[in-house]
N, C-alpha and C positions, 0 to 999 in steps of 0.2 A: 504493499500499500504506500502510495506517496505520501510524503510528510507535507506540513503546510506550506514550508518553504519551496520544496520542490513543485507543488501544485501551482503556486505562485508564478514561478517560473514558466511552466506550461501555459498558464493562462495568457502570460505577457508574450510568449514567442507566438502563439496563435492568431492566425489572420482571421478576419471578419469579412463577409462579402458587402461590398458597398450596395447602398440603396439603388433601386431601380433608377436609370437615369444619371448616377453619378459618375460618369463616363472619365472625367478627369482623374479618379481615384482608382488606385491599384494597391493591393496588398494592405487593406485597412487593419490596423492593430491599436488594441485598447491599453494604455499605459499605466492607469491609475484605475483603482477600484473601490469606490466608497468614497463617502465625504464630499466635498465641494472642491473641485479644482478647475482653474481657470488661468487666463492670461499666461501660457506657456510659450516661451520664446527661446530660439536657438542661441547656443553660443557661439562664438566666431569660427570655432572648429566643427560644429554641426555635430557633436558628437554628445552635447549635454543640453537639457532645457531647464530654465529657472521658472517656476511657477508660483501661484498663491494657492493656499490648500487650507480649507478648514477640515479637520478631523471628526467633529460632531457638533451637534446644535450648542453644546457648552463651550465650544472653543472659538477663538477669532482666525481670521485668515492670517497665516503666516508664510514666510517664503521659504520654498524647497528647491532643491536641485535634484535632478534624475537622469540618469542615462537614458539615450533616445532607444535602446532595446528594453526599457522599463525597469531596470535594475537600478540599484544604489539610490533609492529615494532617502533624501536626508533633508533634515531643517537647517537653514543657515542664517533664519533670524532668531532673535533670542527668547521668542515665545511669550513676549510681554506686548501688550496693547493690540493694534491691529496694523496689517502691513497691505501692501498693494504695490502691483507694476513693478516686477522685477525685471533686471537686464543686466546683461555681462558687458563688460568692458575691459580695456588694457590686455587685450590679447586672452581674455578669460580668467586672468588673476585677479580681477576686482569683480565685485557687483554693486549695483545701485538699486534702491527700491525707495518706498515711501513708508514711514511709520508714524503712529501716534504714541509710541512709547515715552516720549518725553513728556506727555501729559497725565501718564500714570500707567500702571501696570495692567489694569484690567480692560476689558474689551468696553470701547465706547458704546453708549447706549444705541438701539437700533433707530431708525427714523419713525416718525409718525405717519402712518399711512391712513390718516382719516380723510386727508385730502386727495387721496390718490396714490398711485405709485410714484416713488420720489427716491432718488440717491442722497445719501447723505455726504455733505461735505466735511469731512471730519478734519481737524487739526493737525493733518499729514506734515511731516517734513521728509524733505529726501535726504537720504543718508546713502554713503558709500563704504565698502568693506572689503576685506579680502574674500577670496572666493569660498572660503570655508566659514564665513560670518564674522571673523575676528578682525579687531582694529576697526572698528565703526567710526565715521566721522560724519557730521550734519554739515550738509551743504547751504541749507535755506533756514538757518535758526534765526536770522533777522526778519522772517515773515511770519506775522503771528497767526495766519490762517492758511488754506488749503494749499498744499503743493504737492503734486502727485503726477501719475501719467508721463513719466520720464522715459524717453528713449534717446538712443544715441546716434549720432552722425555715422556714415561710413568711414570717414577719416579720423574717427575716435577723438575728434577735438571738441566737439560741441554737444551738449545734452538740449534738448526740447522738452519743455514741461507746460503742465497747465496750473494756474495759480490764481488765487482770489486776493492777492495782496494789495490789487488796486481797488478792490471793490466789486469786480465783474470777474466771470471766468474767462480768462484771457491765455494765449499761448505765449511763451517767452522761450529765449535760448539763454544759456548760460556757457562759460567754460567748464571742463570737467572738474576743476578745482572750484567751482562755485563763484568765480569772479565773472565781470563783464556781463551781468544780466542785462538783456535787452528785449524789451516789449515787441511782439509783432503783429498782434491784432488789437482792434480798437473798437470795434462795433458792440453795441448792446446785444449780449446773448452768450450762450455756451460755445467757446471753441475750444477743443481738446482732443485727446487720444491720437496725438500726432505721431507720423512715423517720416523719415527721410527716405527719399528716392535712392535708388541704387548708386547713382552718381554724386548724390549729395546736393543736387541742385535745388530740389523741389522738396516740399513738405506736405504730406497729405494728412488731412484730419476731419473731425464730424463737428457739425455747428448747428446751433438753432438760433437763429436771429429773429426776435419778436417783430410781427408785421402789423399789429395793431396796438392800440392803446391799453385794452384789456390785456392782451398778451404781455405787454411791457410790464403793466402793474402786478399780474400774477408772478411774472419771474422775478421782478425785483423784491416781492414779498417773500418769495421761496428763499432767494439768497441771503436775505436778512436773517432767516431761519437756519441758514447754512444747508440748504438742500436744493434739489433742481429736479424738473421733471426731465426724464431722457425719452419721452414718447413720440417727440417731433425733431429728427435732426436729419440732415443731409451731408452728403460727401463735398468736402471743398478741397483745393489745393492752392499753394501759393510759393513763390520762390523763397530759398531759404533765408533770404533778408528780409521776408514780408511782404513783399511787392508781388505785383500781377496776381492778385488774389482772384478765384474764380470758382463758380459752382460747379461741380460735376454731375451729381445726381439732382433730380426734381421729381423724386417717386413719391412721396408722402410716406407716413409712418416713421419709424425710426431706422434710420441708415446710419450704422456705426462700425467701429474696428477695422477702418480702412488700413490696406497693407500693399505696396506696390507689388506687382508682378516683377520677376528678375529683369524683364525686358524694359522696364522703367516706363511702358507705354500703355500699361493697363493696372486697374487697380481691383484688388479683391477686398470685398467687404460684406458685413451681415446686414441682412434687412428682412423686415416683417411686412413689407409695402403691400402684399397681396391681401394681408388680414392686419391691419395696424392695431386691432385690439387684442390679437393674440400673443403668445410667447414662442409661436413656431417662427423662429429666425431661420433663414438657409443664408449660405454663404452665395455670392454673386460675382462675376468679371464684368468690368467695364472699361472701355477705353478712357483715357485720360480727358477726352473732348465731351464725354458722355454717350457716345455712340456704342453700338454693339454690346448691349446688356446680355449676360449670358448666365443663367443658374447653375450653380457647381454642385450644391447638395440639395438632395430631396426628401429628406427625413421628415417624419411628421413632428420631430423634437427640435430642441433648441440647437443650433449650430453657429459657432462665432469664434472671436478671438484667433483668426488664423494668420499663420507666418509661413512662410517659405523657408525651406533651410538655405544656408550662404551658397550652396551650390545648384539651387534651384530645383533639386530632384525629388524633394520630399515636402509636404505639407503637414503641419501641425495644427490642431484646433481643439477647440473645447466643445462637447456635446452632451446632451441627455441622452442620447440614443442608448439602448441596452442598459439601462439603470436597473438596478435592483429594487428601488424605491422610487416613488413619484418624485420628481425634480432633481435628481442626483445629477451631478456634472462631472464628467470625468474627460481626460485628455486622450485625443487619438491622433494616430500619425499614419501617414499613407504615401505611397510611392505616387509622384505627379506624373500624370499622363497628358503631355501638352497638345497631342492632336489625336483625341479620341476617335 
């Protein structure tokens, strides 16, 4: 009889059939089993992933590293507070992520859903650490509000991140040592979740800009309460210096978690535009000019937070598919088939 460790390795090695119509995906494998797992991003080597994970309902998201074959899962954050948005840098010798640990060791309270589904804008600070979690240093200690959603430029010199430091959810860049902070967006609304293009010349991001006085009032009220409604967002892009902003999608619903295809000409993102009231998000590809929309996943469950491997041969994403309990989110990886 297989022991539990051996059985887990068998589960990790097994491939899962892609859903009907998922022609870009081959050799799908599930890397995590149980809990809530999301935002898994590749190391530069392509051999590891950093992700945020909640083991149970009584714990908060913490940062973990796992090998791309599903082995070696280990926590690299302290276990205190809540963390989000991990990323490798410095040739995988270092990591960055956001944490509330500086506000106290306990999980911050969940948001109030009495006015609908909202995200809490916790008092995160962006920190950097060695890849094993040691030697932690804070980059944003001079900002008293939300600083998170940080990712790295291809040349490893700049971090793009989302912050409430000026009273609105805007995008900023800074050097990897936390210096030279520069604001890129200025329009009222949520600009966040940014990633650089493969050549580092462009930034893709999600955005909600209120179009009516009522929308503006509601948005400002929620921001004062350190919350935001993520139910209406579109994909935008701009040059890395914040110029030449343009809207890519105009689908309605929530369109978020964008990431550039390795060719730099297409964007992968998650959307529920076919049924904006549902949590059935799928992955889509679209050209940077907004044409050529193509559905990538077809599962009836949540699929989002996708990223291509550095060599473009694999895709990692978070999904509710094959969950043992309702709403369970796990990390999946697949070979990417460019021309199905």
